[in-house]
mmCIF file of the N, C-alpha and C atoms, coordinates in Angstrom:
data_MODEL
# 
_entry.id   MODEL 
# 
loop_
_atom_site.group_PDB 
_atom_site.id 
_atom_site.type_symbol 
_atom_site.label_atom_id 
_atom_site.label_alt_id 
_atom_site.label_comp_id 
_atom_site.label_asym_id 
_atom_site.label_entity_id 
_atom_site.label_seq_id 
_atom_site.pdbx_PDB_ins_code 
_atom_site.Cartn_x 
_atom_site.Cartn_y 
_atom_site.Cartn_z 
_atom_site.occupancy 
_atom_site.B_iso_or_equiv 
_atom_site.pdbx_formal_charge 
_atom_site.auth_seq_id 
_atom_site.auth_comp_id 
_atom_site.auth_asym_id 
_atom_site.auth_atom_id 
_atom_site.pdbx_PDB_model_num 
ATOM 1   N N  . UNK A 1 1  ? -104.745 56.839 -118.121 1.00 0.00 ? 1  UNK A N  1 
ATOM 2   C CA . UNK A 1 1  ? -104.399 58.309 -117.352 1.00 0.00 ? 1  UNK A CA 1 
ATOM 3   C C  . UNK A 1 1  ? -103.865 58.779 -119.038 1.00 0.00 ? 1  UNK A C  1 
ATOM 4   N N  . UNK A 1 2  ? -104.430 59.899 -119.168 1.00 0.00 ? 2  UNK A N  1 
ATOM 5   C CA . UNK A 1 2  ? -103.889 60.594 -120.217 1.00 0.00 ? 2  UNK A CA 1 
ATOM 6   C C  . UNK A 1 2  ? -102.433 61.418 -120.369 1.00 0.00 ? 2  UNK A C  1 
ATOM 7   N N  . UNK A 1 3  ? -101.534 60.861 -121.192 1.00 0.00 ? 3  UNK A N  1 
ATOM 8   C CA . UNK A 1 3  ? -100.238 61.743 -121.311 1.00 0.00 ? 3  UNK A CA 1 
ATOM 9   C C  . UNK A 1 3  ? -100.373 62.601 -122.361 1.00 0.00 ? 3  UNK A C  1 
ATOM 10  N N  . UNK A 1 4  ? -99.960  64.124 -122.267 1.00 0.00 ? 4  UNK A N  1 
ATOM 11  C CA . UNK A 1 4  ? -99.946  65.053 -123.148 1.00 0.00 ? 4  UNK A CA 1 
ATOM 12  C C  . UNK A 1 4  ? -98.910  64.615 -124.268 1.00 0.00 ? 4  UNK A C  1 
ATOM 13  N N  . UNK A 1 5  ? -99.491  64.763 -125.525 1.00 0.00 ? 5  UNK A N  1 
ATOM 14  C CA . UNK A 1 5  ? -98.578  64.977 -126.786 1.00 0.00 ? 5  UNK A CA 1 
ATOM 15  C C  . UNK A 1 5  ? -98.389  62.984 -127.127 1.00 0.00 ? 5  UNK A C  1 
ATOM 16  N N  . UNK A 1 6  ? -98.938  62.250 -125.969 1.00 0.00 ? 6  UNK A N  1 
ATOM 17  C CA . UNK A 1 6  ? -98.888  60.406 -126.912 1.00 0.00 ? 6  UNK A CA 1 
ATOM 18  C C  . UNK A 1 6  ? -100.405 60.124 -126.914 1.00 0.00 ? 6  UNK A C  1 
ATOM 19  N N  . UNK A 1 7  ? -101.336 60.481 -125.519 1.00 0.00 ? 7  UNK A N  1 
ATOM 20  C CA . UNK A 1 7  ? -102.890 60.045 -125.688 1.00 0.00 ? 7  UNK A CA 1 
ATOM 21  C C  . UNK A 1 7  ? -103.499 61.516 -125.704 1.00 0.00 ? 7  UNK A C  1 
ATOM 22  N N  . UNK A 1 8  ? -102.891 62.646 -125.575 1.00 0.00 ? 8  UNK A N  1 
ATOM 23  C CA . UNK A 1 8  ? -103.713 63.776 -125.045 1.00 0.00 ? 8  UNK A CA 1 
ATOM 24  C C  . UNK A 1 8  ? -103.475 64.883 -126.483 1.00 0.00 ? 8  UNK A C  1 
ATOM 25  N N  . UNK A 1 9  ? -104.137 66.039 -125.981 1.00 0.00 ? 9  UNK A N  1 
ATOM 26  C CA . UNK A 1 9  ? -103.879 67.031 -126.667 1.00 0.00 ? 9  UNK A CA 1 
ATOM 27  C C  . UNK A 1 9  ? -102.920 67.844 -126.886 1.00 0.00 ? 9  UNK A C  1 
ATOM 28  N N  . UNK A 1 10 ? -101.350 67.004 -127.061 1.00 0.00 ? 10 UNK A N  1 
ATOM 29  C CA . UNK A 1 10 ? -100.266 68.054 -127.219 1.00 0.00 ? 10 UNK A CA 1 
ATOM 30  C C  . UNK A 1 10 ? -99.779  68.520 -125.518 1.00 0.00 ? 10 UNK A C  1 
ATOM 31  N N  . UNK A 1 11 ? -98.805  69.210 -125.532 1.00 0.00 ? 11 UNK A N  1 
ATOM 32  C CA . UNK A 1 11 ? -98.542  70.114 -124.281 1.00 0.00 ? 11 UNK A CA 1 
ATOM 33  C C  . UNK A 1 11 ? -97.006  70.026 -123.945 1.00 0.00 ? 11 UNK A C  1 
ATOM 34  N N  . UNK A 1 12 ? -96.467  70.647 -123.091 1.00 0.00 ? 12 UNK A N  1 
ATOM 35  C CA . UNK A 1 12 ? -95.311  70.766 -122.656 1.00 0.00 ? 12 UNK A CA 1 
ATOM 36  C C  . UNK A 1 12 ? -94.791  72.350 -123.576 1.00 0.00 ? 12 UNK A C  1 
ATOM 37  N N  . UNK A 1 13 ? -93.765  72.310 -122.867 1.00 0.00 ? 13 UNK A N  1 
ATOM 38  C CA . UNK A 1 13 ? -93.377  74.146 -123.953 1.00 0.00 ? 13 UNK A CA 1 
ATOM 39  C C  . UNK A 1 13 ? -92.180  73.255 -124.836 1.00 0.00 ? 13 UNK A C  1 
ATOM 40  N N  . UNK A 1 14 ? -92.141  74.030 -126.203 1.00 0.00 ? 14 UNK A N  1 
ATOM 41  C CA . UNK A 1 14 ? -91.482  73.512 -126.845 1.00 0.00 ? 14 UNK A CA 1 
ATOM 42  C C  . UNK A 1 14 ? -91.301  74.687 -127.699 1.00 0.00 ? 14 UNK A C  1 
ATOM 43  N N  . UNK A 1 15 ? -89.957  75.002 -128.380 1.00 0.00 ? 15 UNK A N  1 
ATOM 44  C CA . UNK A 1 15 ? -89.178  76.359 -129.593 1.00 0.00 ? 15 UNK A CA 1 
ATOM 45  C C  . UNK A 1 15 ? -90.196  76.098 -130.630 1.00 0.00 ? 15 UNK A C  1 
ATOM 46  N N  . UNK A 1 16 ? -90.251  77.061 -131.312 1.00 0.00 ? 16 UNK A N  1 
ATOM 47  C CA . UNK A 1 16 ? -90.507  77.074 -132.840 1.00 0.00 ? 16 UNK A CA 1 
ATOM 48  C C  . UNK A 1 16 ? -89.851  78.044 -133.512 1.00 0.00 ? 16 UNK A C  1 
ATOM 49  N N  . UNK A 1 17 ? -89.561  77.897 -134.636 1.00 0.00 ? 17 UNK A N  1 
ATOM 50  C CA . UNK A 1 17 ? -89.242  78.708 -135.467 1.00 0.00 ? 17 UNK A CA 1 
ATOM 51  C C  . UNK A 1 17 ? -90.090  78.823 -136.892 1.00 0.00 ? 17 UNK A C  1 
ATOM 52  N N  . UNK A 1 18 ? -90.739  80.000 -137.167 1.00 0.00 ? 18 UNK A N  1 
ATOM 53  C CA . UNK A 1 18 ? -91.743  80.185 -138.516 1.00 0.00 ? 18 UNK A CA 1 
ATOM 54  C C  . UNK A 1 18 ? -91.032  80.952 -139.143 1.00 0.00 ? 18 UNK A C  1 
ATOM 55  N N  . UNK A 1 19 ? -90.616  80.126 -140.345 1.00 0.00 ? 19 UNK A N  1 
ATOM 56  C CA . UNK A 1 19 ? -90.151  80.963 -141.441 1.00 0.00 ? 19 UNK A CA 1 
ATOM 57  C C  . UNK A 1 19 ? -91.330  81.182 -142.816 1.00 0.00 ? 19 UNK A C  1 
ATOM 58  N N  . UNK A 1 20 ? -91.651  82.549 -142.717 1.00 0.00 ? 20 UNK A N  1 
ATOM 59  C CA . UNK A 1 20 ? -92.694  83.129 -143.570 1.00 0.00 ? 20 UNK A CA 1 
ATOM 60  C C  . UNK A 1 20 ? -92.758  84.280 -144.319 1.00 0.00 ? 20 UNK A C  1 
ATOM 61  N N  . UNK A 1 21 ? -93.128  84.557 -145.358 1.00 0.00 ? 21 UNK A N  1 
ATOM 62  C CA . UNK A 1 21 ? -93.074  86.151 -145.683 1.00 0.00 ? 21 UNK A CA 1 
ATOM 63  C C  . UNK A 1 21 ? -93.957  86.901 -145.393 1.00 0.00 ? 21 UNK A C  1 
ATOM 64  N N  . UNK A 1 22 ? -95.037  86.202 -144.561 1.00 0.00 ? 22 UNK A N  1 
ATOM 65  C CA . UNK A 1 22 ? -96.054  86.916 -143.734 1.00 0.00 ? 22 UNK A CA 1 
ATOM 66  C C  . UNK A 1 22 ? -95.274  86.939 -142.249 1.00 0.00 ? 22 UNK A C  1 
ATOM 67  N N  . UNK A 1 23 ? -94.432  86.948 -141.682 1.00 0.00 ? 23 UNK A N  1 
ATOM 68  C CA . UNK A 1 23 ? -93.817  87.074 -140.657 1.00 0.00 ? 23 UNK A CA 1 
ATOM 69  C C  . UNK A 1 23 ? -92.696  87.656 -140.644 1.00 0.00 ? 23 UNK A C  1 
ATOM 70  N N  . UNK A 1 24 ? -92.925  89.023 -139.965 1.00 0.00 ? 24 UNK A N  1 
ATOM 71  C CA . UNK A 1 24 ? -91.581  90.021 -139.864 1.00 0.00 ? 24 UNK A CA 1 
ATOM 72  C C  . UNK A 1 24 ? -90.627  89.853 -138.848 1.00 0.00 ? 24 UNK A C  1 
ATOM 73  N N  . UNK A 1 25 ? -88.863  89.818 -139.281 1.00 0.00 ? 25 UNK A N  1 
ATOM 74  C CA . UNK A 1 25 ? -87.918  89.607 -138.634 1.00 0.00 ? 25 UNK A CA 1 
ATOM 75  C C  . UNK A 1 25 ? -88.128  90.028 -137.481 1.00 0.00 ? 25 UNK A C  1 
ATOM 76  N N  . UNK A 1 26 ? -87.420  89.218 -136.414 1.00 0.00 ? 26 UNK A N  1 
ATOM 77  C CA . UNK A 1 26 ? -87.247  88.965 -134.939 1.00 0.00 ? 26 UNK A CA 1 
ATOM 78  C C  . UNK A 1 26 ? -89.224  89.246 -134.336 1.00 0.00 ? 26 UNK A C  1 
ATOM 79  N N  . UNK A 1 27 ? -89.431  88.457 -135.113 1.00 0.00 ? 27 UNK A N  1 
ATOM 80  C CA . UNK A 1 27 ? -91.353  88.409 -134.418 1.00 0.00 ? 27 UNK A CA 1 
ATOM 81  C C  . UNK A 1 27 ? -91.148  87.888 -133.019 1.00 0.00 ? 27 UNK A C  1 
ATOM 82  N N  . UNK A 1 28 ? -91.989  87.782 -132.591 1.00 0.00 ? 28 UNK A N  1 
ATOM 83  C CA . UNK A 1 28 ? -91.966  86.511 -130.883 1.00 0.00 ? 28 UNK A CA 1 
ATOM 84  C C  . UNK A 1 28 ? -93.343  86.714 -130.081 1.00 0.00 ? 28 UNK A C  1 
ATOM 85  N N  . UNK A 1 29 ? -94.029  85.809 -130.004 1.00 0.00 ? 29 UNK A N  1 
ATOM 86  C CA . UNK A 1 29 ? -95.084  85.643 -129.506 1.00 0.00 ? 29 UNK A CA 1 
ATOM 87  C C  . UNK A 1 29 ? -95.228  85.398 -128.056 1.00 0.00 ? 29 UNK A C  1 
ATOM 88  N N  . UNK A 1 30 ? -96.171  85.766 -126.996 1.00 0.00 ? 30 UNK A N  1 
ATOM 89  C CA . UNK A 1 30 ? -96.052  84.950 -125.304 1.00 0.00 ? 30 UNK A CA 1 
ATOM 90  C C  . UNK A 1 30 ? -97.444  83.990 -125.493 1.00 0.00 ? 30 UNK A C  1 
ATOM 91  N N  . UNK A 1 31 ? -98.049  83.528 -127.182 1.00 0.00 ? 31 UNK A N  1 
ATOM 92  C CA . UNK A 1 31 ? -99.266  82.970 -126.551 1.00 0.00 ? 31 UNK A CA 1 
ATOM 93  C C  . UNK A 1 31 ? -99.018  81.701 -126.262 1.00 0.00 ? 31 UNK A C  1 
ATOM 94  N N  . UNK A 1 32 ? -99.122  80.985 -125.937 1.00 0.00 ? 32 UNK A N  1 
ATOM 95  C CA . UNK A 1 32 ? -99.136  79.333 -125.809 1.00 0.00 ? 32 UNK A CA 1 
ATOM 96  C C  . UNK A 1 32 ? -99.782  78.533 -126.982 1.00 0.00 ? 32 UNK A C  1 
ATOM 97  N N  . UNK A 1 33 ? -99.081  78.433 -127.829 1.00 0.00 ? 33 UNK A N  1 
ATOM 98  C CA . UNK A 1 33 ? -99.583  77.665 -128.441 1.00 0.00 ? 33 UNK A CA 1 
ATOM 99  C C  . UNK A 1 33 ? -98.931  76.134 -128.596 1.00 0.00 ? 33 UNK A C  1 
ATOM 100 N N  . UNK A 1 34 ? -99.695  75.129 -129.087 1.00 0.00 ? 34 UNK A N  1 
ATOM 101 C CA . UNK A 1 34 ? -99.065  73.527 -128.976 1.00 0.00 ? 34 UNK A CA 1 
ATOM 102 C C  . UNK A 1 34 ? -98.928  73.132 -130.408 1.00 0.00 ? 34 UNK A C  1 
ATOM 103 N N  . UNK A 1 35 ? -98.745  71.465 -130.705 1.00 0.00 ? 35 UNK A N  1 
ATOM 104 C CA . UNK A 1 35 ? -97.990  71.007 -131.622 1.00 0.00 ? 35 UNK A CA 1 
ATOM 105 C C  . UNK A 1 35 ? -99.866  71.057 -132.918 1.00 0.00 ? 35 UNK A C  1 
ATOM 106 N N  . UNK A 1 36 ? -100.602 71.133 -132.244 1.00 0.00 ? 36 UNK A N  1 
ATOM 107 C CA . UNK A 1 36 ? -101.745 70.964 -133.109 1.00 0.00 ? 36 UNK A CA 1 
ATOM 108 C C  . UNK A 1 36 ? -102.519 72.306 -133.519 1.00 0.00 ? 36 UNK A C  1 
ATOM 109 N N  . UNK A 1 37 ? -101.480 73.544 -132.966 1.00 0.00 ? 37 UNK A N  1 
ATOM 110 C CA . UNK A 1 37 ? -101.837 74.803 -133.227 1.00 0.00 ? 37 UNK A CA 1 
ATOM 111 C C  . UNK A 1 37 ? -101.227 74.912 -134.610 1.00 0.00 ? 37 UNK A C  1 
ATOM 112 N N  . UNK A 1 38 ? -100.141 74.385 -134.518 1.00 0.00 ? 38 UNK A N  1 
ATOM 113 C CA . UNK A 1 38 ? -99.554  74.521 -135.831 1.00 0.00 ? 38 UNK A CA 1 
ATOM 114 C C  . UNK A 1 38 ? -100.405 73.942 -137.463 1.00 0.00 ? 38 UNK A C  1 
ATOM 115 N N  . UNK A 1 39 ? -100.424 72.432 -136.791 1.00 0.00 ? 39 UNK A N  1 
ATOM 116 C CA . UNK A 1 39 ? -101.426 71.800 -137.505 1.00 0.00 ? 39 UNK A CA 1 
ATOM 117 C C  . UNK A 1 39 ? -102.471 72.965 -138.016 1.00 0.00 ? 39 UNK A C  1 
ATOM 118 N N  . UNK A 1 40 ? -103.097 73.212 -137.218 1.00 0.00 ? 40 UNK A N  1 
ATOM 119 C CA . UNK A 1 40 ? -104.587 73.703 -137.583 1.00 0.00 ? 40 UNK A CA 1 
ATOM 120 C C  . UNK A 1 40 ? -104.271 75.353 -138.692 1.00 0.00 ? 40 UNK A C  1 
ATOM 121 N N  . UNK A 1 41 ? -102.982 75.398 -138.229 1.00 0.00 ? 41 UNK A N  1 
ATOM 122 C CA . UNK A 1 41 ? -102.702 76.825 -139.081 1.00 0.00 ? 41 UNK A CA 1 
ATOM 123 C C  . UNK A 1 41 ? -102.188 76.087 -140.584 1.00 0.00 ? 41 UNK A C  1 
ATOM 124 N N  . UNK A 1 42 ? -101.584 75.276 -140.674 1.00 0.00 ? 42 UNK A N  1 
ATOM 125 C CA . UNK A 1 42 ? -101.475 75.131 -142.026 1.00 0.00 ? 42 UNK A CA 1 
ATOM 126 C C  . UNK A 1 42 ? -102.677 74.489 -142.625 1.00 0.00 ? 42 UNK A C  1 
ATOM 127 N N  . UNK A 1 43 ? -103.664 73.880 -141.823 1.00 0.00 ? 43 UNK A N  1 
ATOM 128 C CA . UNK A 1 43 ? -104.723 73.712 -142.686 1.00 0.00 ? 43 UNK A CA 1 
ATOM 129 C C  . UNK A 1 43 ? -105.663 74.772 -142.664 1.00 0.00 ? 43 UNK A C  1 
ATOM 130 N N  . UNK A 1 44 ? -105.459 75.749 -142.438 1.00 0.00 ? 44 UNK A N  1 
ATOM 131 C CA . UNK A 1 44 ? -106.120 77.213 -142.267 1.00 0.00 ? 44 UNK A CA 1 
ATOM 132 C C  . UNK A 1 44 ? -105.867 77.470 -143.890 1.00 0.00 ? 44 UNK A C  1 
ATOM 133 N N  . UNK A 1 45 ? -104.445 77.510 -143.945 1.00 0.00 ? 45 UNK A N  1 
ATOM 134 C CA . UNK A 1 45 ? -103.475 78.164 -144.813 1.00 0.00 ? 45 UNK A CA 1 
ATOM 135 C C  . UNK A 1 45 ? -104.337 77.439 -146.140 1.00 0.00 ? 45 UNK A C  1 
ATOM 136 N N  . UNK A 1 46 ? -103.890 75.921 -146.410 1.00 0.00 ? 46 UNK A N  1 
ATOM 137 C CA . UNK A 1 46 ? -104.690 75.321 -147.890 1.00 0.00 ? 46 UNK A CA 1 
ATOM 138 C C  . UNK A 1 46 ? -105.654 75.208 -147.606 1.00 0.00 ? 46 UNK A C  1 
ATOM 139 N N  . UNK A 1 47 ? -106.677 75.422 -146.626 1.00 0.00 ? 47 UNK A N  1 
ATOM 140 C CA . UNK A 1 47 ? -108.389 75.349 -146.460 1.00 0.00 ? 47 UNK A CA 1 
ATOM 141 C C  . UNK A 1 47 ? -108.725 73.956 -147.002 1.00 0.00 ? 47 UNK A C  1 
ATOM 142 N N  . UNK A 1 48 ? -107.913 73.007 -145.621 1.00 0.00 ? 48 UNK A N  1 
ATOM 143 C CA . UNK A 1 48 ? -108.054 71.682 -145.530 1.00 0.00 ? 48 UNK A CA 1 
ATOM 144 C C  . UNK A 1 48 ? -109.118 71.607 -144.179 1.00 0.00 ? 48 UNK A C  1 
ATOM 145 N N  . UNK A 1 49 ? -109.447 70.181 -143.857 1.00 0.00 ? 49 UNK A N  1 
ATOM 146 C CA . UNK A 1 49 ? -110.591 70.407 -142.770 1.00 0.00 ? 49 UNK A CA 1 
ATOM 147 C C  . UNK A 1 49 ? -109.360 69.799 -141.585 1.00 0.00 ? 49 UNK A C  1 
ATOM 148 N N  . UNK A 1 50 ? -110.016 70.297 -140.533 1.00 0.00 ? 50 UNK A N  1 
ATOM 149 C CA . UNK A 1 50 ? -108.959 70.135 -139.402 1.00 0.00 ? 50 UNK A CA 1 
ATOM 150 C C  . UNK A 1 50 ? -108.926 68.652 -139.026 1.00 0.00 ? 50 UNK A C  1 
ATOM 151 N N  . UNK A 1 51 ? -107.761 68.083 -138.706 1.00 0.00 ? 51 UNK A N  1 
ATOM 152 C CA . UNK A 1 51 ? -107.797 66.864 -138.305 1.00 0.00 ? 51 UNK A CA 1 
ATOM 153 C C  . UNK A 1 51 ? -107.817 66.429 -136.818 1.00 0.00 ? 51 UNK A C  1 
ATOM 154 N N  . UNK A 1 52 ? -108.270 65.141 -136.074 1.00 0.00 ? 52 UNK A N  1 
ATOM 155 C CA . UNK A 1 52 ? -107.831 65.398 -134.551 1.00 0.00 ? 52 UNK A CA 1 
ATOM 156 C C  . UNK A 1 52 ? -108.386 66.451 -134.034 1.00 0.00 ? 52 UNK A C  1 
ATOM 157 N N  . UNK A 1 53 ? -107.152 66.396 -133.165 1.00 0.00 ? 53 UNK A N  1 
ATOM 158 C CA . UNK A 1 53 ? -107.529 67.961 -131.910 1.00 0.00 ? 53 UNK A CA 1 
ATOM 159 C C  . UNK A 1 53 ? -107.151 69.250 -132.709 1.00 0.00 ? 53 UNK A C  1 
ATOM 160 N N  . UNK A 1 54 ? -106.384 69.130 -133.991 1.00 0.00 ? 54 UNK A N  1 
ATOM 161 C CA . UNK A 1 54 ? -106.357 70.538 -134.438 1.00 0.00 ? 54 UNK A CA 1 
ATOM 162 C C  . UNK A 1 54 ? -107.572 71.368 -134.754 1.00 0.00 ? 54 UNK A C  1 
ATOM 163 N N  . UNK A 1 55 ? -109.106 70.438 -134.696 1.00 0.00 ? 55 UNK A N  1 
ATOM 164 C CA . UNK A 1 55 ? -110.390 71.272 -134.702 1.00 0.00 ? 55 UNK A CA 1 
ATOM 165 C C  . UNK A 1 55 ? -110.717 71.203 -133.166 1.00 0.00 ? 55 UNK A C  1 
ATOM 166 N N  . UNK A 1 56 ? -110.322 71.233 -132.243 1.00 0.00 ? 56 UNK A N  1 
ATOM 167 C CA . UNK A 1 56 ? -110.840 70.901 -130.735 1.00 0.00 ? 56 UNK A CA 1 
ATOM 168 C C  . UNK A 1 56 ? -111.267 72.048 -130.816 1.00 0.00 ? 56 UNK A C  1 
ATOM 169 N N  . UNK A 1 57 ? -112.357 72.292 -130.174 1.00 0.00 ? 57 UNK A N  1 
ATOM 170 C CA . UNK A 1 57 ? -113.319 73.741 -129.687 1.00 0.00 ? 57 UNK A CA 1 
ATOM 171 C C  . UNK A 1 57 ? -111.753 74.556 -128.504 1.00 0.00 ? 57 UNK A C  1 
ATOM 172 N N  . UNK A 1 58 ? -111.566 75.468 -128.571 1.00 0.00 ? 58 UNK A N  1 
ATOM 173 C CA . UNK A 1 58 ? -111.224 76.272 -127.892 1.00 0.00 ? 58 UNK A CA 1 
ATOM 174 C C  . UNK A 1 58 ? -109.227 76.186 -128.536 1.00 0.00 ? 58 UNK A C  1 
ATOM 175 N N  . UNK A 1 59 ? -109.151 75.514 -129.613 1.00 0.00 ? 59 UNK A N  1 
ATOM 176 C CA . UNK A 1 59 ? -107.724 75.363 -129.893 1.00 0.00 ? 59 UNK A CA 1 
ATOM 177 C C  . UNK A 1 59 ? -107.167 76.700 -130.261 1.00 0.00 ? 59 UNK A C  1 
ATOM 178 N N  . UNK A 1 60 ? -106.566 77.607 -130.042 1.00 0.00 ? 60 UNK A N  1 
ATOM 179 C CA . UNK A 1 60 ? -106.064 78.225 -130.660 1.00 0.00 ? 60 UNK A CA 1 
ATOM 180 C C  . UNK A 1 60 ? -104.780 78.075 -131.669 1.00 0.00 ? 60 UNK A C  1 
ATOM 181 N N  . UNK A 1 61 ? -105.031 78.557 -133.182 1.00 0.00 ? 61 UNK A N  1 
ATOM 182 C CA . UNK A 1 61 ? -104.213 78.382 -134.495 1.00 0.00 ? 61 UNK A CA 1 
ATOM 183 C C  . UNK A 1 61 ? -103.248 79.468 -134.358 1.00 0.00 ? 61 UNK A C  1 
ATOM 184 N N  . UNK A 1 62 ? -102.315 80.062 -135.243 1.00 0.00 ? 62 UNK A N  1 
ATOM 185 C CA . UNK A 1 62 ? -101.366 80.185 -135.386 1.00 0.00 ? 62 UNK A CA 1 
ATOM 186 C C  . UNK A 1 62 ? -102.222 81.948 -135.628 1.00 0.00 ? 62 UNK A C  1 
ATOM 187 N N  . UNK A 1 63 ? -101.852 83.124 -135.237 1.00 0.00 ? 63 UNK A N  1 
ATOM 188 C CA . UNK A 1 63 ? -102.382 84.913 -135.424 1.00 0.00 ? 63 UNK A CA 1 
ATOM 189 C C  . UNK A 1 63 ? -101.898 85.410 -135.868 1.00 0.00 ? 63 UNK A C  1 
ATOM 190 N N  . UNK A 1 64 ? -102.482 86.622 -135.818 1.00 0.00 ? 64 UNK A N  1 
ATOM 191 C CA . UNK A 1 64 ? -101.788 87.800 -135.875 1.00 0.00 ? 64 UNK A CA 1 
ATOM 192 C C  . UNK A 1 64 ? -100.250 87.954 -135.416 1.00 0.00 ? 64 UNK A C  1 
ATOM 193 N N  . UNK A 1 65 ? -100.547 87.555 -134.007 1.00 0.00 ? 65 UNK A N  1 
ATOM 194 C CA . UNK A 1 65 ? -98.890  87.827 -133.987 1.00 0.00 ? 65 UNK A CA 1 
ATOM 195 C C  . UNK A 1 65 ? -97.714  86.988 -134.241 1.00 0.00 ? 65 UNK A C  1 
ATOM 196 N N  . UNK A 1 66 ? -98.695  86.071 -134.968 1.00 0.00 ? 66 UNK A N  1 
ATOM 197 C CA . UNK A 1 66 ? -96.809  84.953 -135.967 1.00 0.00 ? 66 UNK A CA 1 
ATOM 198 C C  . UNK A 1 66 ? -96.973  85.874 -136.948 1.00 0.00 ? 66 UNK A C  1 
ATOM 199 N N  . UNK A 1 67 ? -98.122  86.081 -137.934 1.00 0.00 ? 67 UNK A N  1 
ATOM 200 C CA . UNK A 1 67 ? -98.174  86.091 -139.204 1.00 0.00 ? 67 UNK A CA 1 
ATOM 201 C C  . UNK A 1 67 ? -98.129  87.644 -139.495 1.00 0.00 ? 67 UNK A C  1 
ATOM 202 N N  . UNK A 1 68 ? -98.381  88.255 -138.515 1.00 0.00 ? 68 UNK A N  1 
ATOM 203 C CA . UNK A 1 68 ? -98.153  89.927 -138.118 1.00 0.00 ? 68 UNK A CA 1 
ATOM 204 C C  . UNK A 1 68 ? -99.431  90.357 -139.586 1.00 0.00 ? 68 UNK A C  1 
ATOM 205 N N  . UNK A 1 69 ? -100.239 89.764 -139.448 1.00 0.00 ? 69 UNK A N  1 
ATOM 206 C CA . UNK A 1 69 ? -101.364 90.369 -140.190 1.00 0.00 ? 69 UNK A CA 1 
ATOM 207 C C  . UNK A 1 69 ? -102.236 91.572 -139.753 1.00 0.00 ? 69 UNK A C  1 
ATOM 208 N N  . UNK A 1 70 ? -102.557 92.329 -140.810 1.00 0.00 ? 70 UNK A N  1 
ATOM 209 C CA . UNK A 1 70 ? -103.119 93.580 -140.264 1.00 0.00 ? 70 UNK A CA 1 
ATOM 210 C C  . UNK A 1 70 ? -104.856 93.704 -140.183 1.00 0.00 ? 70 UNK A C  1 
# 
């Protein structure tokens, strides 16, 4: 049996704190991200290939709701 986070694509609810010059103070998001979304986002920032589930089809990397991009 696949267990989220142990043998599967992550899961469960966790809090996250994002510290970035690209994130405005008091920003919050209702988008459901998982651990691989964070990895995917960091790989995108440094133009790296996605590892494992960070490259899974349909995974949502951090977006404008986190980075306040226009």
